[in-house]
SEMI-453301 format. One record per atom (N, C-alpha, C): residue number from 1; atom name; x, y, z. Coordinates in pm, 1 decimal, padded with zeros to 6 digits, m for minus. Layout:
# residues N
i/at/c1/c2/c3
NUM/CA/X/Y/Z
...
# end
This chain:
# residues 77
i/at/c1/c2/c3
1/N/m00359.1/m05474.3/m04271.7
1/CA/m00407.2/m05510.4/m04156.3
1/C/m00535.6/m05449.6/m04115.1
2/N/m00627.6/m05504.8/m04087.0
2/CA/m00760.6/m05443.7/m04049.8
2/C/m00753.6/m05381.2/m03921.7
3/N/m00832.7/m05242.1/m03913.4
3/CA/m00835.7/m05175.9/m03792.3
3/C/m00899.5/m05232.8/m03679.4
4/N/m00843.2/m05242.8/m03579.8
4/CA/m00892.3/m05301.1/m03459.9
4/C/m00991.0/m05189.5/m03380.1
5/N/m01111.4/m05226.6/m03345.5
5/CA/m01202.9/m05146.1/m03271.9
5/C/m01190.5/m05162.8/m03134.8
6/N/m01165.9/m05043.2/m03032.7
6/CA/m01169.8/m05086.6/m02893.7
6/C/m01291.0/m05002.2/m02838.6
7/N/m01306.1/m05034.5/m02711.7
7/CA/m01412.0/m04981.5/m02645.0
7/C/m01379.6/m04838.6/m02592.1
8/N/m01479.3/m04749.2/m02606.2
8/CA/m01463.8/m04617.8/m02545.9
8/C/m01477.0/m04614.3/m02389.7
9/N/m01368.7/m04522.5/m02333.0
9/CA/m01361.8/m04534.8/m02204.9
9/C/m01473.3/m04447.6/m02156.5
10/N/m01547.7/m04348.9/m02213.2
10/CA/m01660.8/m04296.5/m02167.3
10/C/m01781.8/m04323.5/m02245.1
11/N/m01889.6/m04344.2/m02181.0
11/CA/m02021.5/m04369.8/m02268.9
11/C/m02055.5/m04248.0/m02350.6
12/N/m02134.0/m04254.8/m02441.6
12/CA/m02182.9/m04153.6/m02528.7
12/C/m02293.3/m04038.4/m02447.9
13/N/m02344.6/m04091.6/m02358.6
13/CA/m02457.4/m04014.7/m02278.6
13/C/m02370.4/m03933.4/m02182.7
14/N/m02255.6/m03980.9/m02137.2
14/CA/m02164.1/m03884.2/m02055.0
14/C/m02110.2/m03772.7/m02129.1
15/N/m02074.2/m03820.7/m02255.1
15/CA/m02002.5/m03700.3/m02355.9
15/C/m02102.0/m03607.9/m02379.0
16/N/m02227.7/m03642.7/m02400.2
16/CA/m02327.7/m03554.2/m02418.4
16/C/m02356.8/m03463.6/m02320.1
17/N/m02352.0/m03518.6/m02199.9
17/CA/m02391.0/m03415.2/m02079.0
17/C/m02263.5/m03339.5/m02058.0
18/N/m02132.1/m03376.1/m02092.5
18/CA/m02014.7/m03291.0/m02063.9
18/C/m02010.5/m03194.9/m02177.1
19/N/m02063.2/m03210.6/m02297.9
19/CA/m02079.8/m03117.2/m02412.6
19/C/m02176.5/m03014.1/m02365.6
20/N/m02283.1/m03041.8/m02302.4
20/CA/m02398.9/m02950.8/m02265.6
20/C/m02347.6/m02859.6/m02158.8
21/N/m02274.5/m02932.4/m02070.9
21/CA/m02226.4/m02835.3/m01943.8
21/C/m02117.6/m02738.7/m02001.7
22/N/m02018.4/m02760.1/m02095.4
22/CA/m01921.2/m02681.7/m02142.1
22/C/m01980.5/m02570.4/m02230.8
23/N/m02066.1/m02608.1/m02326.8
23/CA/m02116.1/m02525.4/m02433.8
23/C/m02242.3/m02466.6/m02406.1
24/N/m02315.3/m02513.0/m02309.6
24/CA/m02472.6/m02445.7/m02270.2
24/C/m02548.6/m02522.6/m02383.5
25/N/m02671.0/m02435.7/m02413.9
25/CA/m02772.6/m02488.7/m02493.2
25/C/m02729.5/m02502.2/m02629.5
26/N/m02781.0/m02616.1/m02692.8
26/CA/m02711.4/m02628.8/m02833.0
26/C/m02854.4/m02687.4/m02915.5
27/N/m02838.7/m02675.8/m03055.8
27/CA/m02928.1/m02727.9/m03124.0
27/C/m02905.4/m02889.3/m03158.6
28/N/m02979.6/m02954.3/m03205.2
28/CA/m02972.2/m03096.6/m03198.7
28/C/m02863.7/m03125.0/m03313.8
29/N/m02847.6/m03061.4/m03403.4
29/CA/m02750.4/m03067.6/m03524.6
29/C/m02604.1/m03046.6/m03460.8
30/N/m02583.6/m02923.7/m03385.9
30/CA/m02467.2/m02890.3/m03301.8
30/C/m02428.5/m02995.2/m03231.8
31/N/m02519.5/m03060.6/m03139.4
31/CA/m02489.9/m03158.1/m03056.4
31/C/m02451.0/m03283.6/m03111.9
32/N/m02519.9/m03310.1/m03218.8
32/CA/m02479.5/m03443.8/m03294.8
32/C/m02353.7/m03422.5/m03349.9
33/N/m02297.0/m03320.6/m03397.0
33/CA/m02186.9/m03298.1/m03476.2
33/C/m02060.5/m03316.7/m03367.1
34/N/m02084.1/m03263.0/m03254.9
34/CA/m01988.8/m03281.5/m03137.9
34/C/m01971.7/m03429.6/m03097.7
35/N/m02072.0/m03505.0/m03091.6
35/CA/m02078.8/m03647.0/m03049.7
35/C/m02025.9/m03727.5/m03173.3
36/N/m02054.3/m03697.6/m03310.9
36/CA/m01985.4/m03752.4/m03422.5
36/C/m01849.8/m03738.4/m03431.7
37/N/m01795.4/m03629.0/m03386.6
37/CA/m01643.8/m03608.8/m03404.0
37/C/m01566.9/m03712.0/m03290.6
38/N/m01634.3/m03751.1/m03204.3
38/CA/m01598.4/m03843.1/m03093.0
38/C/m01626.2/m03993.0/m03148.8
39/N/m01752.0/m04014.5/m03162.4
39/CA/m01797.5/m04154.5/m03186.6
39/C/m01838.4/m04174.5/m03341.8
40/N/m01737.6/m04214.7/m03407.3
40/CA/m01760.1/m04224.6/m03568.0
40/C/m01887.9/m04320.9/m03607.6
41/N/m01901.4/m04411.7/m03507.2
41/CA/m02013.4/m04504.6/m03547.9
41/C/m02138.3/m04474.8/m03509.1
42/N/m02158.4/m04349.6/m03448.0
42/CA/m02288.1/m04296.3/m03403.4
42/C/m02379.1/m04269.4/m03506.6
43/N/m02498.3/m04306.8/m03512.7
43/CA/m02591.9/m04269.2/m03619.9
43/C/m02713.0/m04200.7/m03541.6
44/N/m02780.5/m04113.0/m03646.9
44/CA/m02887.1/m04039.1/m03583.2
44/C/m02990.7/m04095.1/m03493.4
45/N/m03026.3/m04217.3/m03527.0
45/CA/m03114.6/m04293.6/m03453.6
45/C/m03067.4/m04336.0/m03313.1
46/N/m02948.2/m04374.9/m03292.6
46/CA/m02879.1/m04377.4/m03157.3
46/C/m02868.3/m04246.1/m03097.9
47/N/m02833.9/m04138.0/m03161.0
47/CA/m02846.4/m04015.5/m03094.7
47/C/m02984.3/m03974.3/m03054.1
48/N/m03089.0/m04001.4/m03120.0
48/CA/m03219.9/m03981.4/m03075.7
48/C/m03248.6/m04061.1/m02943.3
49/N/m03201.9/m04202.4/m02957.2
49/CA/m03234.7/m04288.0/m02838.3
49/C/m03174.7/m04223.3/m02719.9
50/N/m03023.0/m04176.9/m02716.6
50/CA/m02971.0/m04113.1/m02614.5
50/C/m03042.5/m04002.5/m02563.6
51/N/m03096.3/m03904.9/m02670.1
51/CA/m03174.7/m03795.9/m02607.2
51/C/m03317.3/m03837.0/m02540.8
52/N/m03365.7/m03937.2/m02577.6
52/CA/m03485.7/m03963.8/m02518.3
52/C/m03458.1/m04039.9/m02377.1
53/N/m03353.9/m04120.5/m02362.5
53/CA/m03320.5/m04163.7/m02217.6
53/C/m03282.7/m04056.9/m02130.8
54/N/m03201.4/m03959.7/m02172.4
54/CA/m03163.8/m03851.0/m02091.9
54/C/m03294.8/m03748.3/m02049.5
55/N/m03380.7/m03750.9/m02145.6
55/CA/m03491.9/m03641.3/m02111.6
55/C/m03590.1/m03727.5/m02016.6
56/N/m03608.3/m03861.2/m02040.3
56/CA/m03691.6/m03922.1/m01931.1
56/C/m03645.4/m03933.9/m01796.9
57/N/m03499.2/m03950.1/m01792.7
57/CA/m03427.6/m03937.6/m01654.2
57/C/m03433.0/m03810.6/m01609.5
58/N/m03453.6/m03697.4/m01672.4
58/CA/m03478.9/m03569.8/m01632.5
58/C/m03326.2/m03502.3/m01625.2
59/N/m03249.1/m03535.4/m01700.0
59/CA/m03105.6/m03474.0/m01707.9
59/C/m03116.8/m03365.3/m01824.0
60/N/m03183.5/m03381.5/m01923.5
60/CA/m03180.2/m03238.4/m02029.2
60/C/m03348.3/m03229.2/m02051.5
61/N/m03353.7/m03122.4/m02121.8
61/CA/m03479.1/m03088.8/m02174.8
61/C/m03482.4/m03041.4/m02317.4
62/N/m03571.8/m03102.8/m02404.5
62/CA/m03580.3/m03071.9/m02552.2
62/C/m03694.7/m02986.9/m02581.2
63/N/m03673.4/m02876.3/m02654.6
63/CA/m03781.6/m02803.9/m02699.5
63/C/m03769.4/m02784.2/m02852.7
64/N/m03905.3/m02781.2/m02910.5
64/CA/m03888.5/m02762.2/m03054.1
64/C/m03879.5/m02616.7/m03103.2
65/N/m03786.2/m02581.0/m03199.0
65/CA/m03756.2/m02450.5/m03229.8
65/C/m03833.7/m02404.1/m03359.4
66/N/m03789.9/m02489.4/m03472.8
66/CA/m03866.3/m02482.6/m03592.6
66/C/m03873.3/m02621.8/m03646.0
67/N/m03921.5/m02623.3/m03776.1
67/CA/m03951.0/m02756.0/m03833.3
67/C/m03835.0/m02832.1/m03835.1
68/N/m03823.3/m02934.0/m03751.1
68/CA/m03698.6/m03026.8/m03774.2
68/C/m03585.5/m02983.4/m03698.1
69/N/m03593.3/m02883.9/m03608.5
69/CA/m03479.5/m02816.2/m03520.1
69/C/m03527.0/m02846.7/m03377.1
70/N/m03442.7/m02887.1/m03295.1
70/CA/m03473.5/m02883.0/m03147.9
70/C/m03362.5/m02814.4/m03078.1
71/N/m03382.6/m02760.9/m02963.0
71/CA/m03302.9/m02698.4/m02878.6
71/C/m03270.7/m02801.5/m02767.4
72/N/m03173.3/m02836.3/m02710.4
72/CA/m03144.2/m02918.4/m02603.1
72/C/m03068.6/m02839.3/m02500.9
73/N/m03126.7/m02861.3/m02373.6
73/CA/m03065.9/m02772.5/m02259.7
73/C/m03046.6/m02857.6/m02144.4
74/N/m02939.3/m02845.2/m02079.7
74/CA/m02905.6/m02916.0/m01958.0
74/C/m02998.7/m02864.1/m01849.5
75/N/m03069.5/m02938.1/m01759.3
75/CA/m03161.1/m02921.3/m01649.1
75/C/m03077.8/m02893.4/m01533.6
76/N/m03077.9/m02784.4/m01484.8
76/CA/m02992.4/m02727.8/m01360.1
76/C/m03062.9/m02807.7/m01215.1
77/N/m02978.5/m02880.3/m01154.2
77/CA/m03024.8/m02952.7/m01030.2
77/C/m02957.2/m02898.8/m00918.9
# end
């Protein structure tokens, strides 16, 4: 019998904000690992799209640490 996919009750951007609230500042690889454990079908392109949307809306801030590494922090409001 094929596996039936169901809708997630929480959107990925909400889970991302929740993880940053609980864990604090993370690198992009660590945050992607947390999201990937909950959303199996999440790709790195989708992850970058989520980061871009949240950064443009002013919820998070990203800064470059080293080549290919980014630090993601939650903006305190």
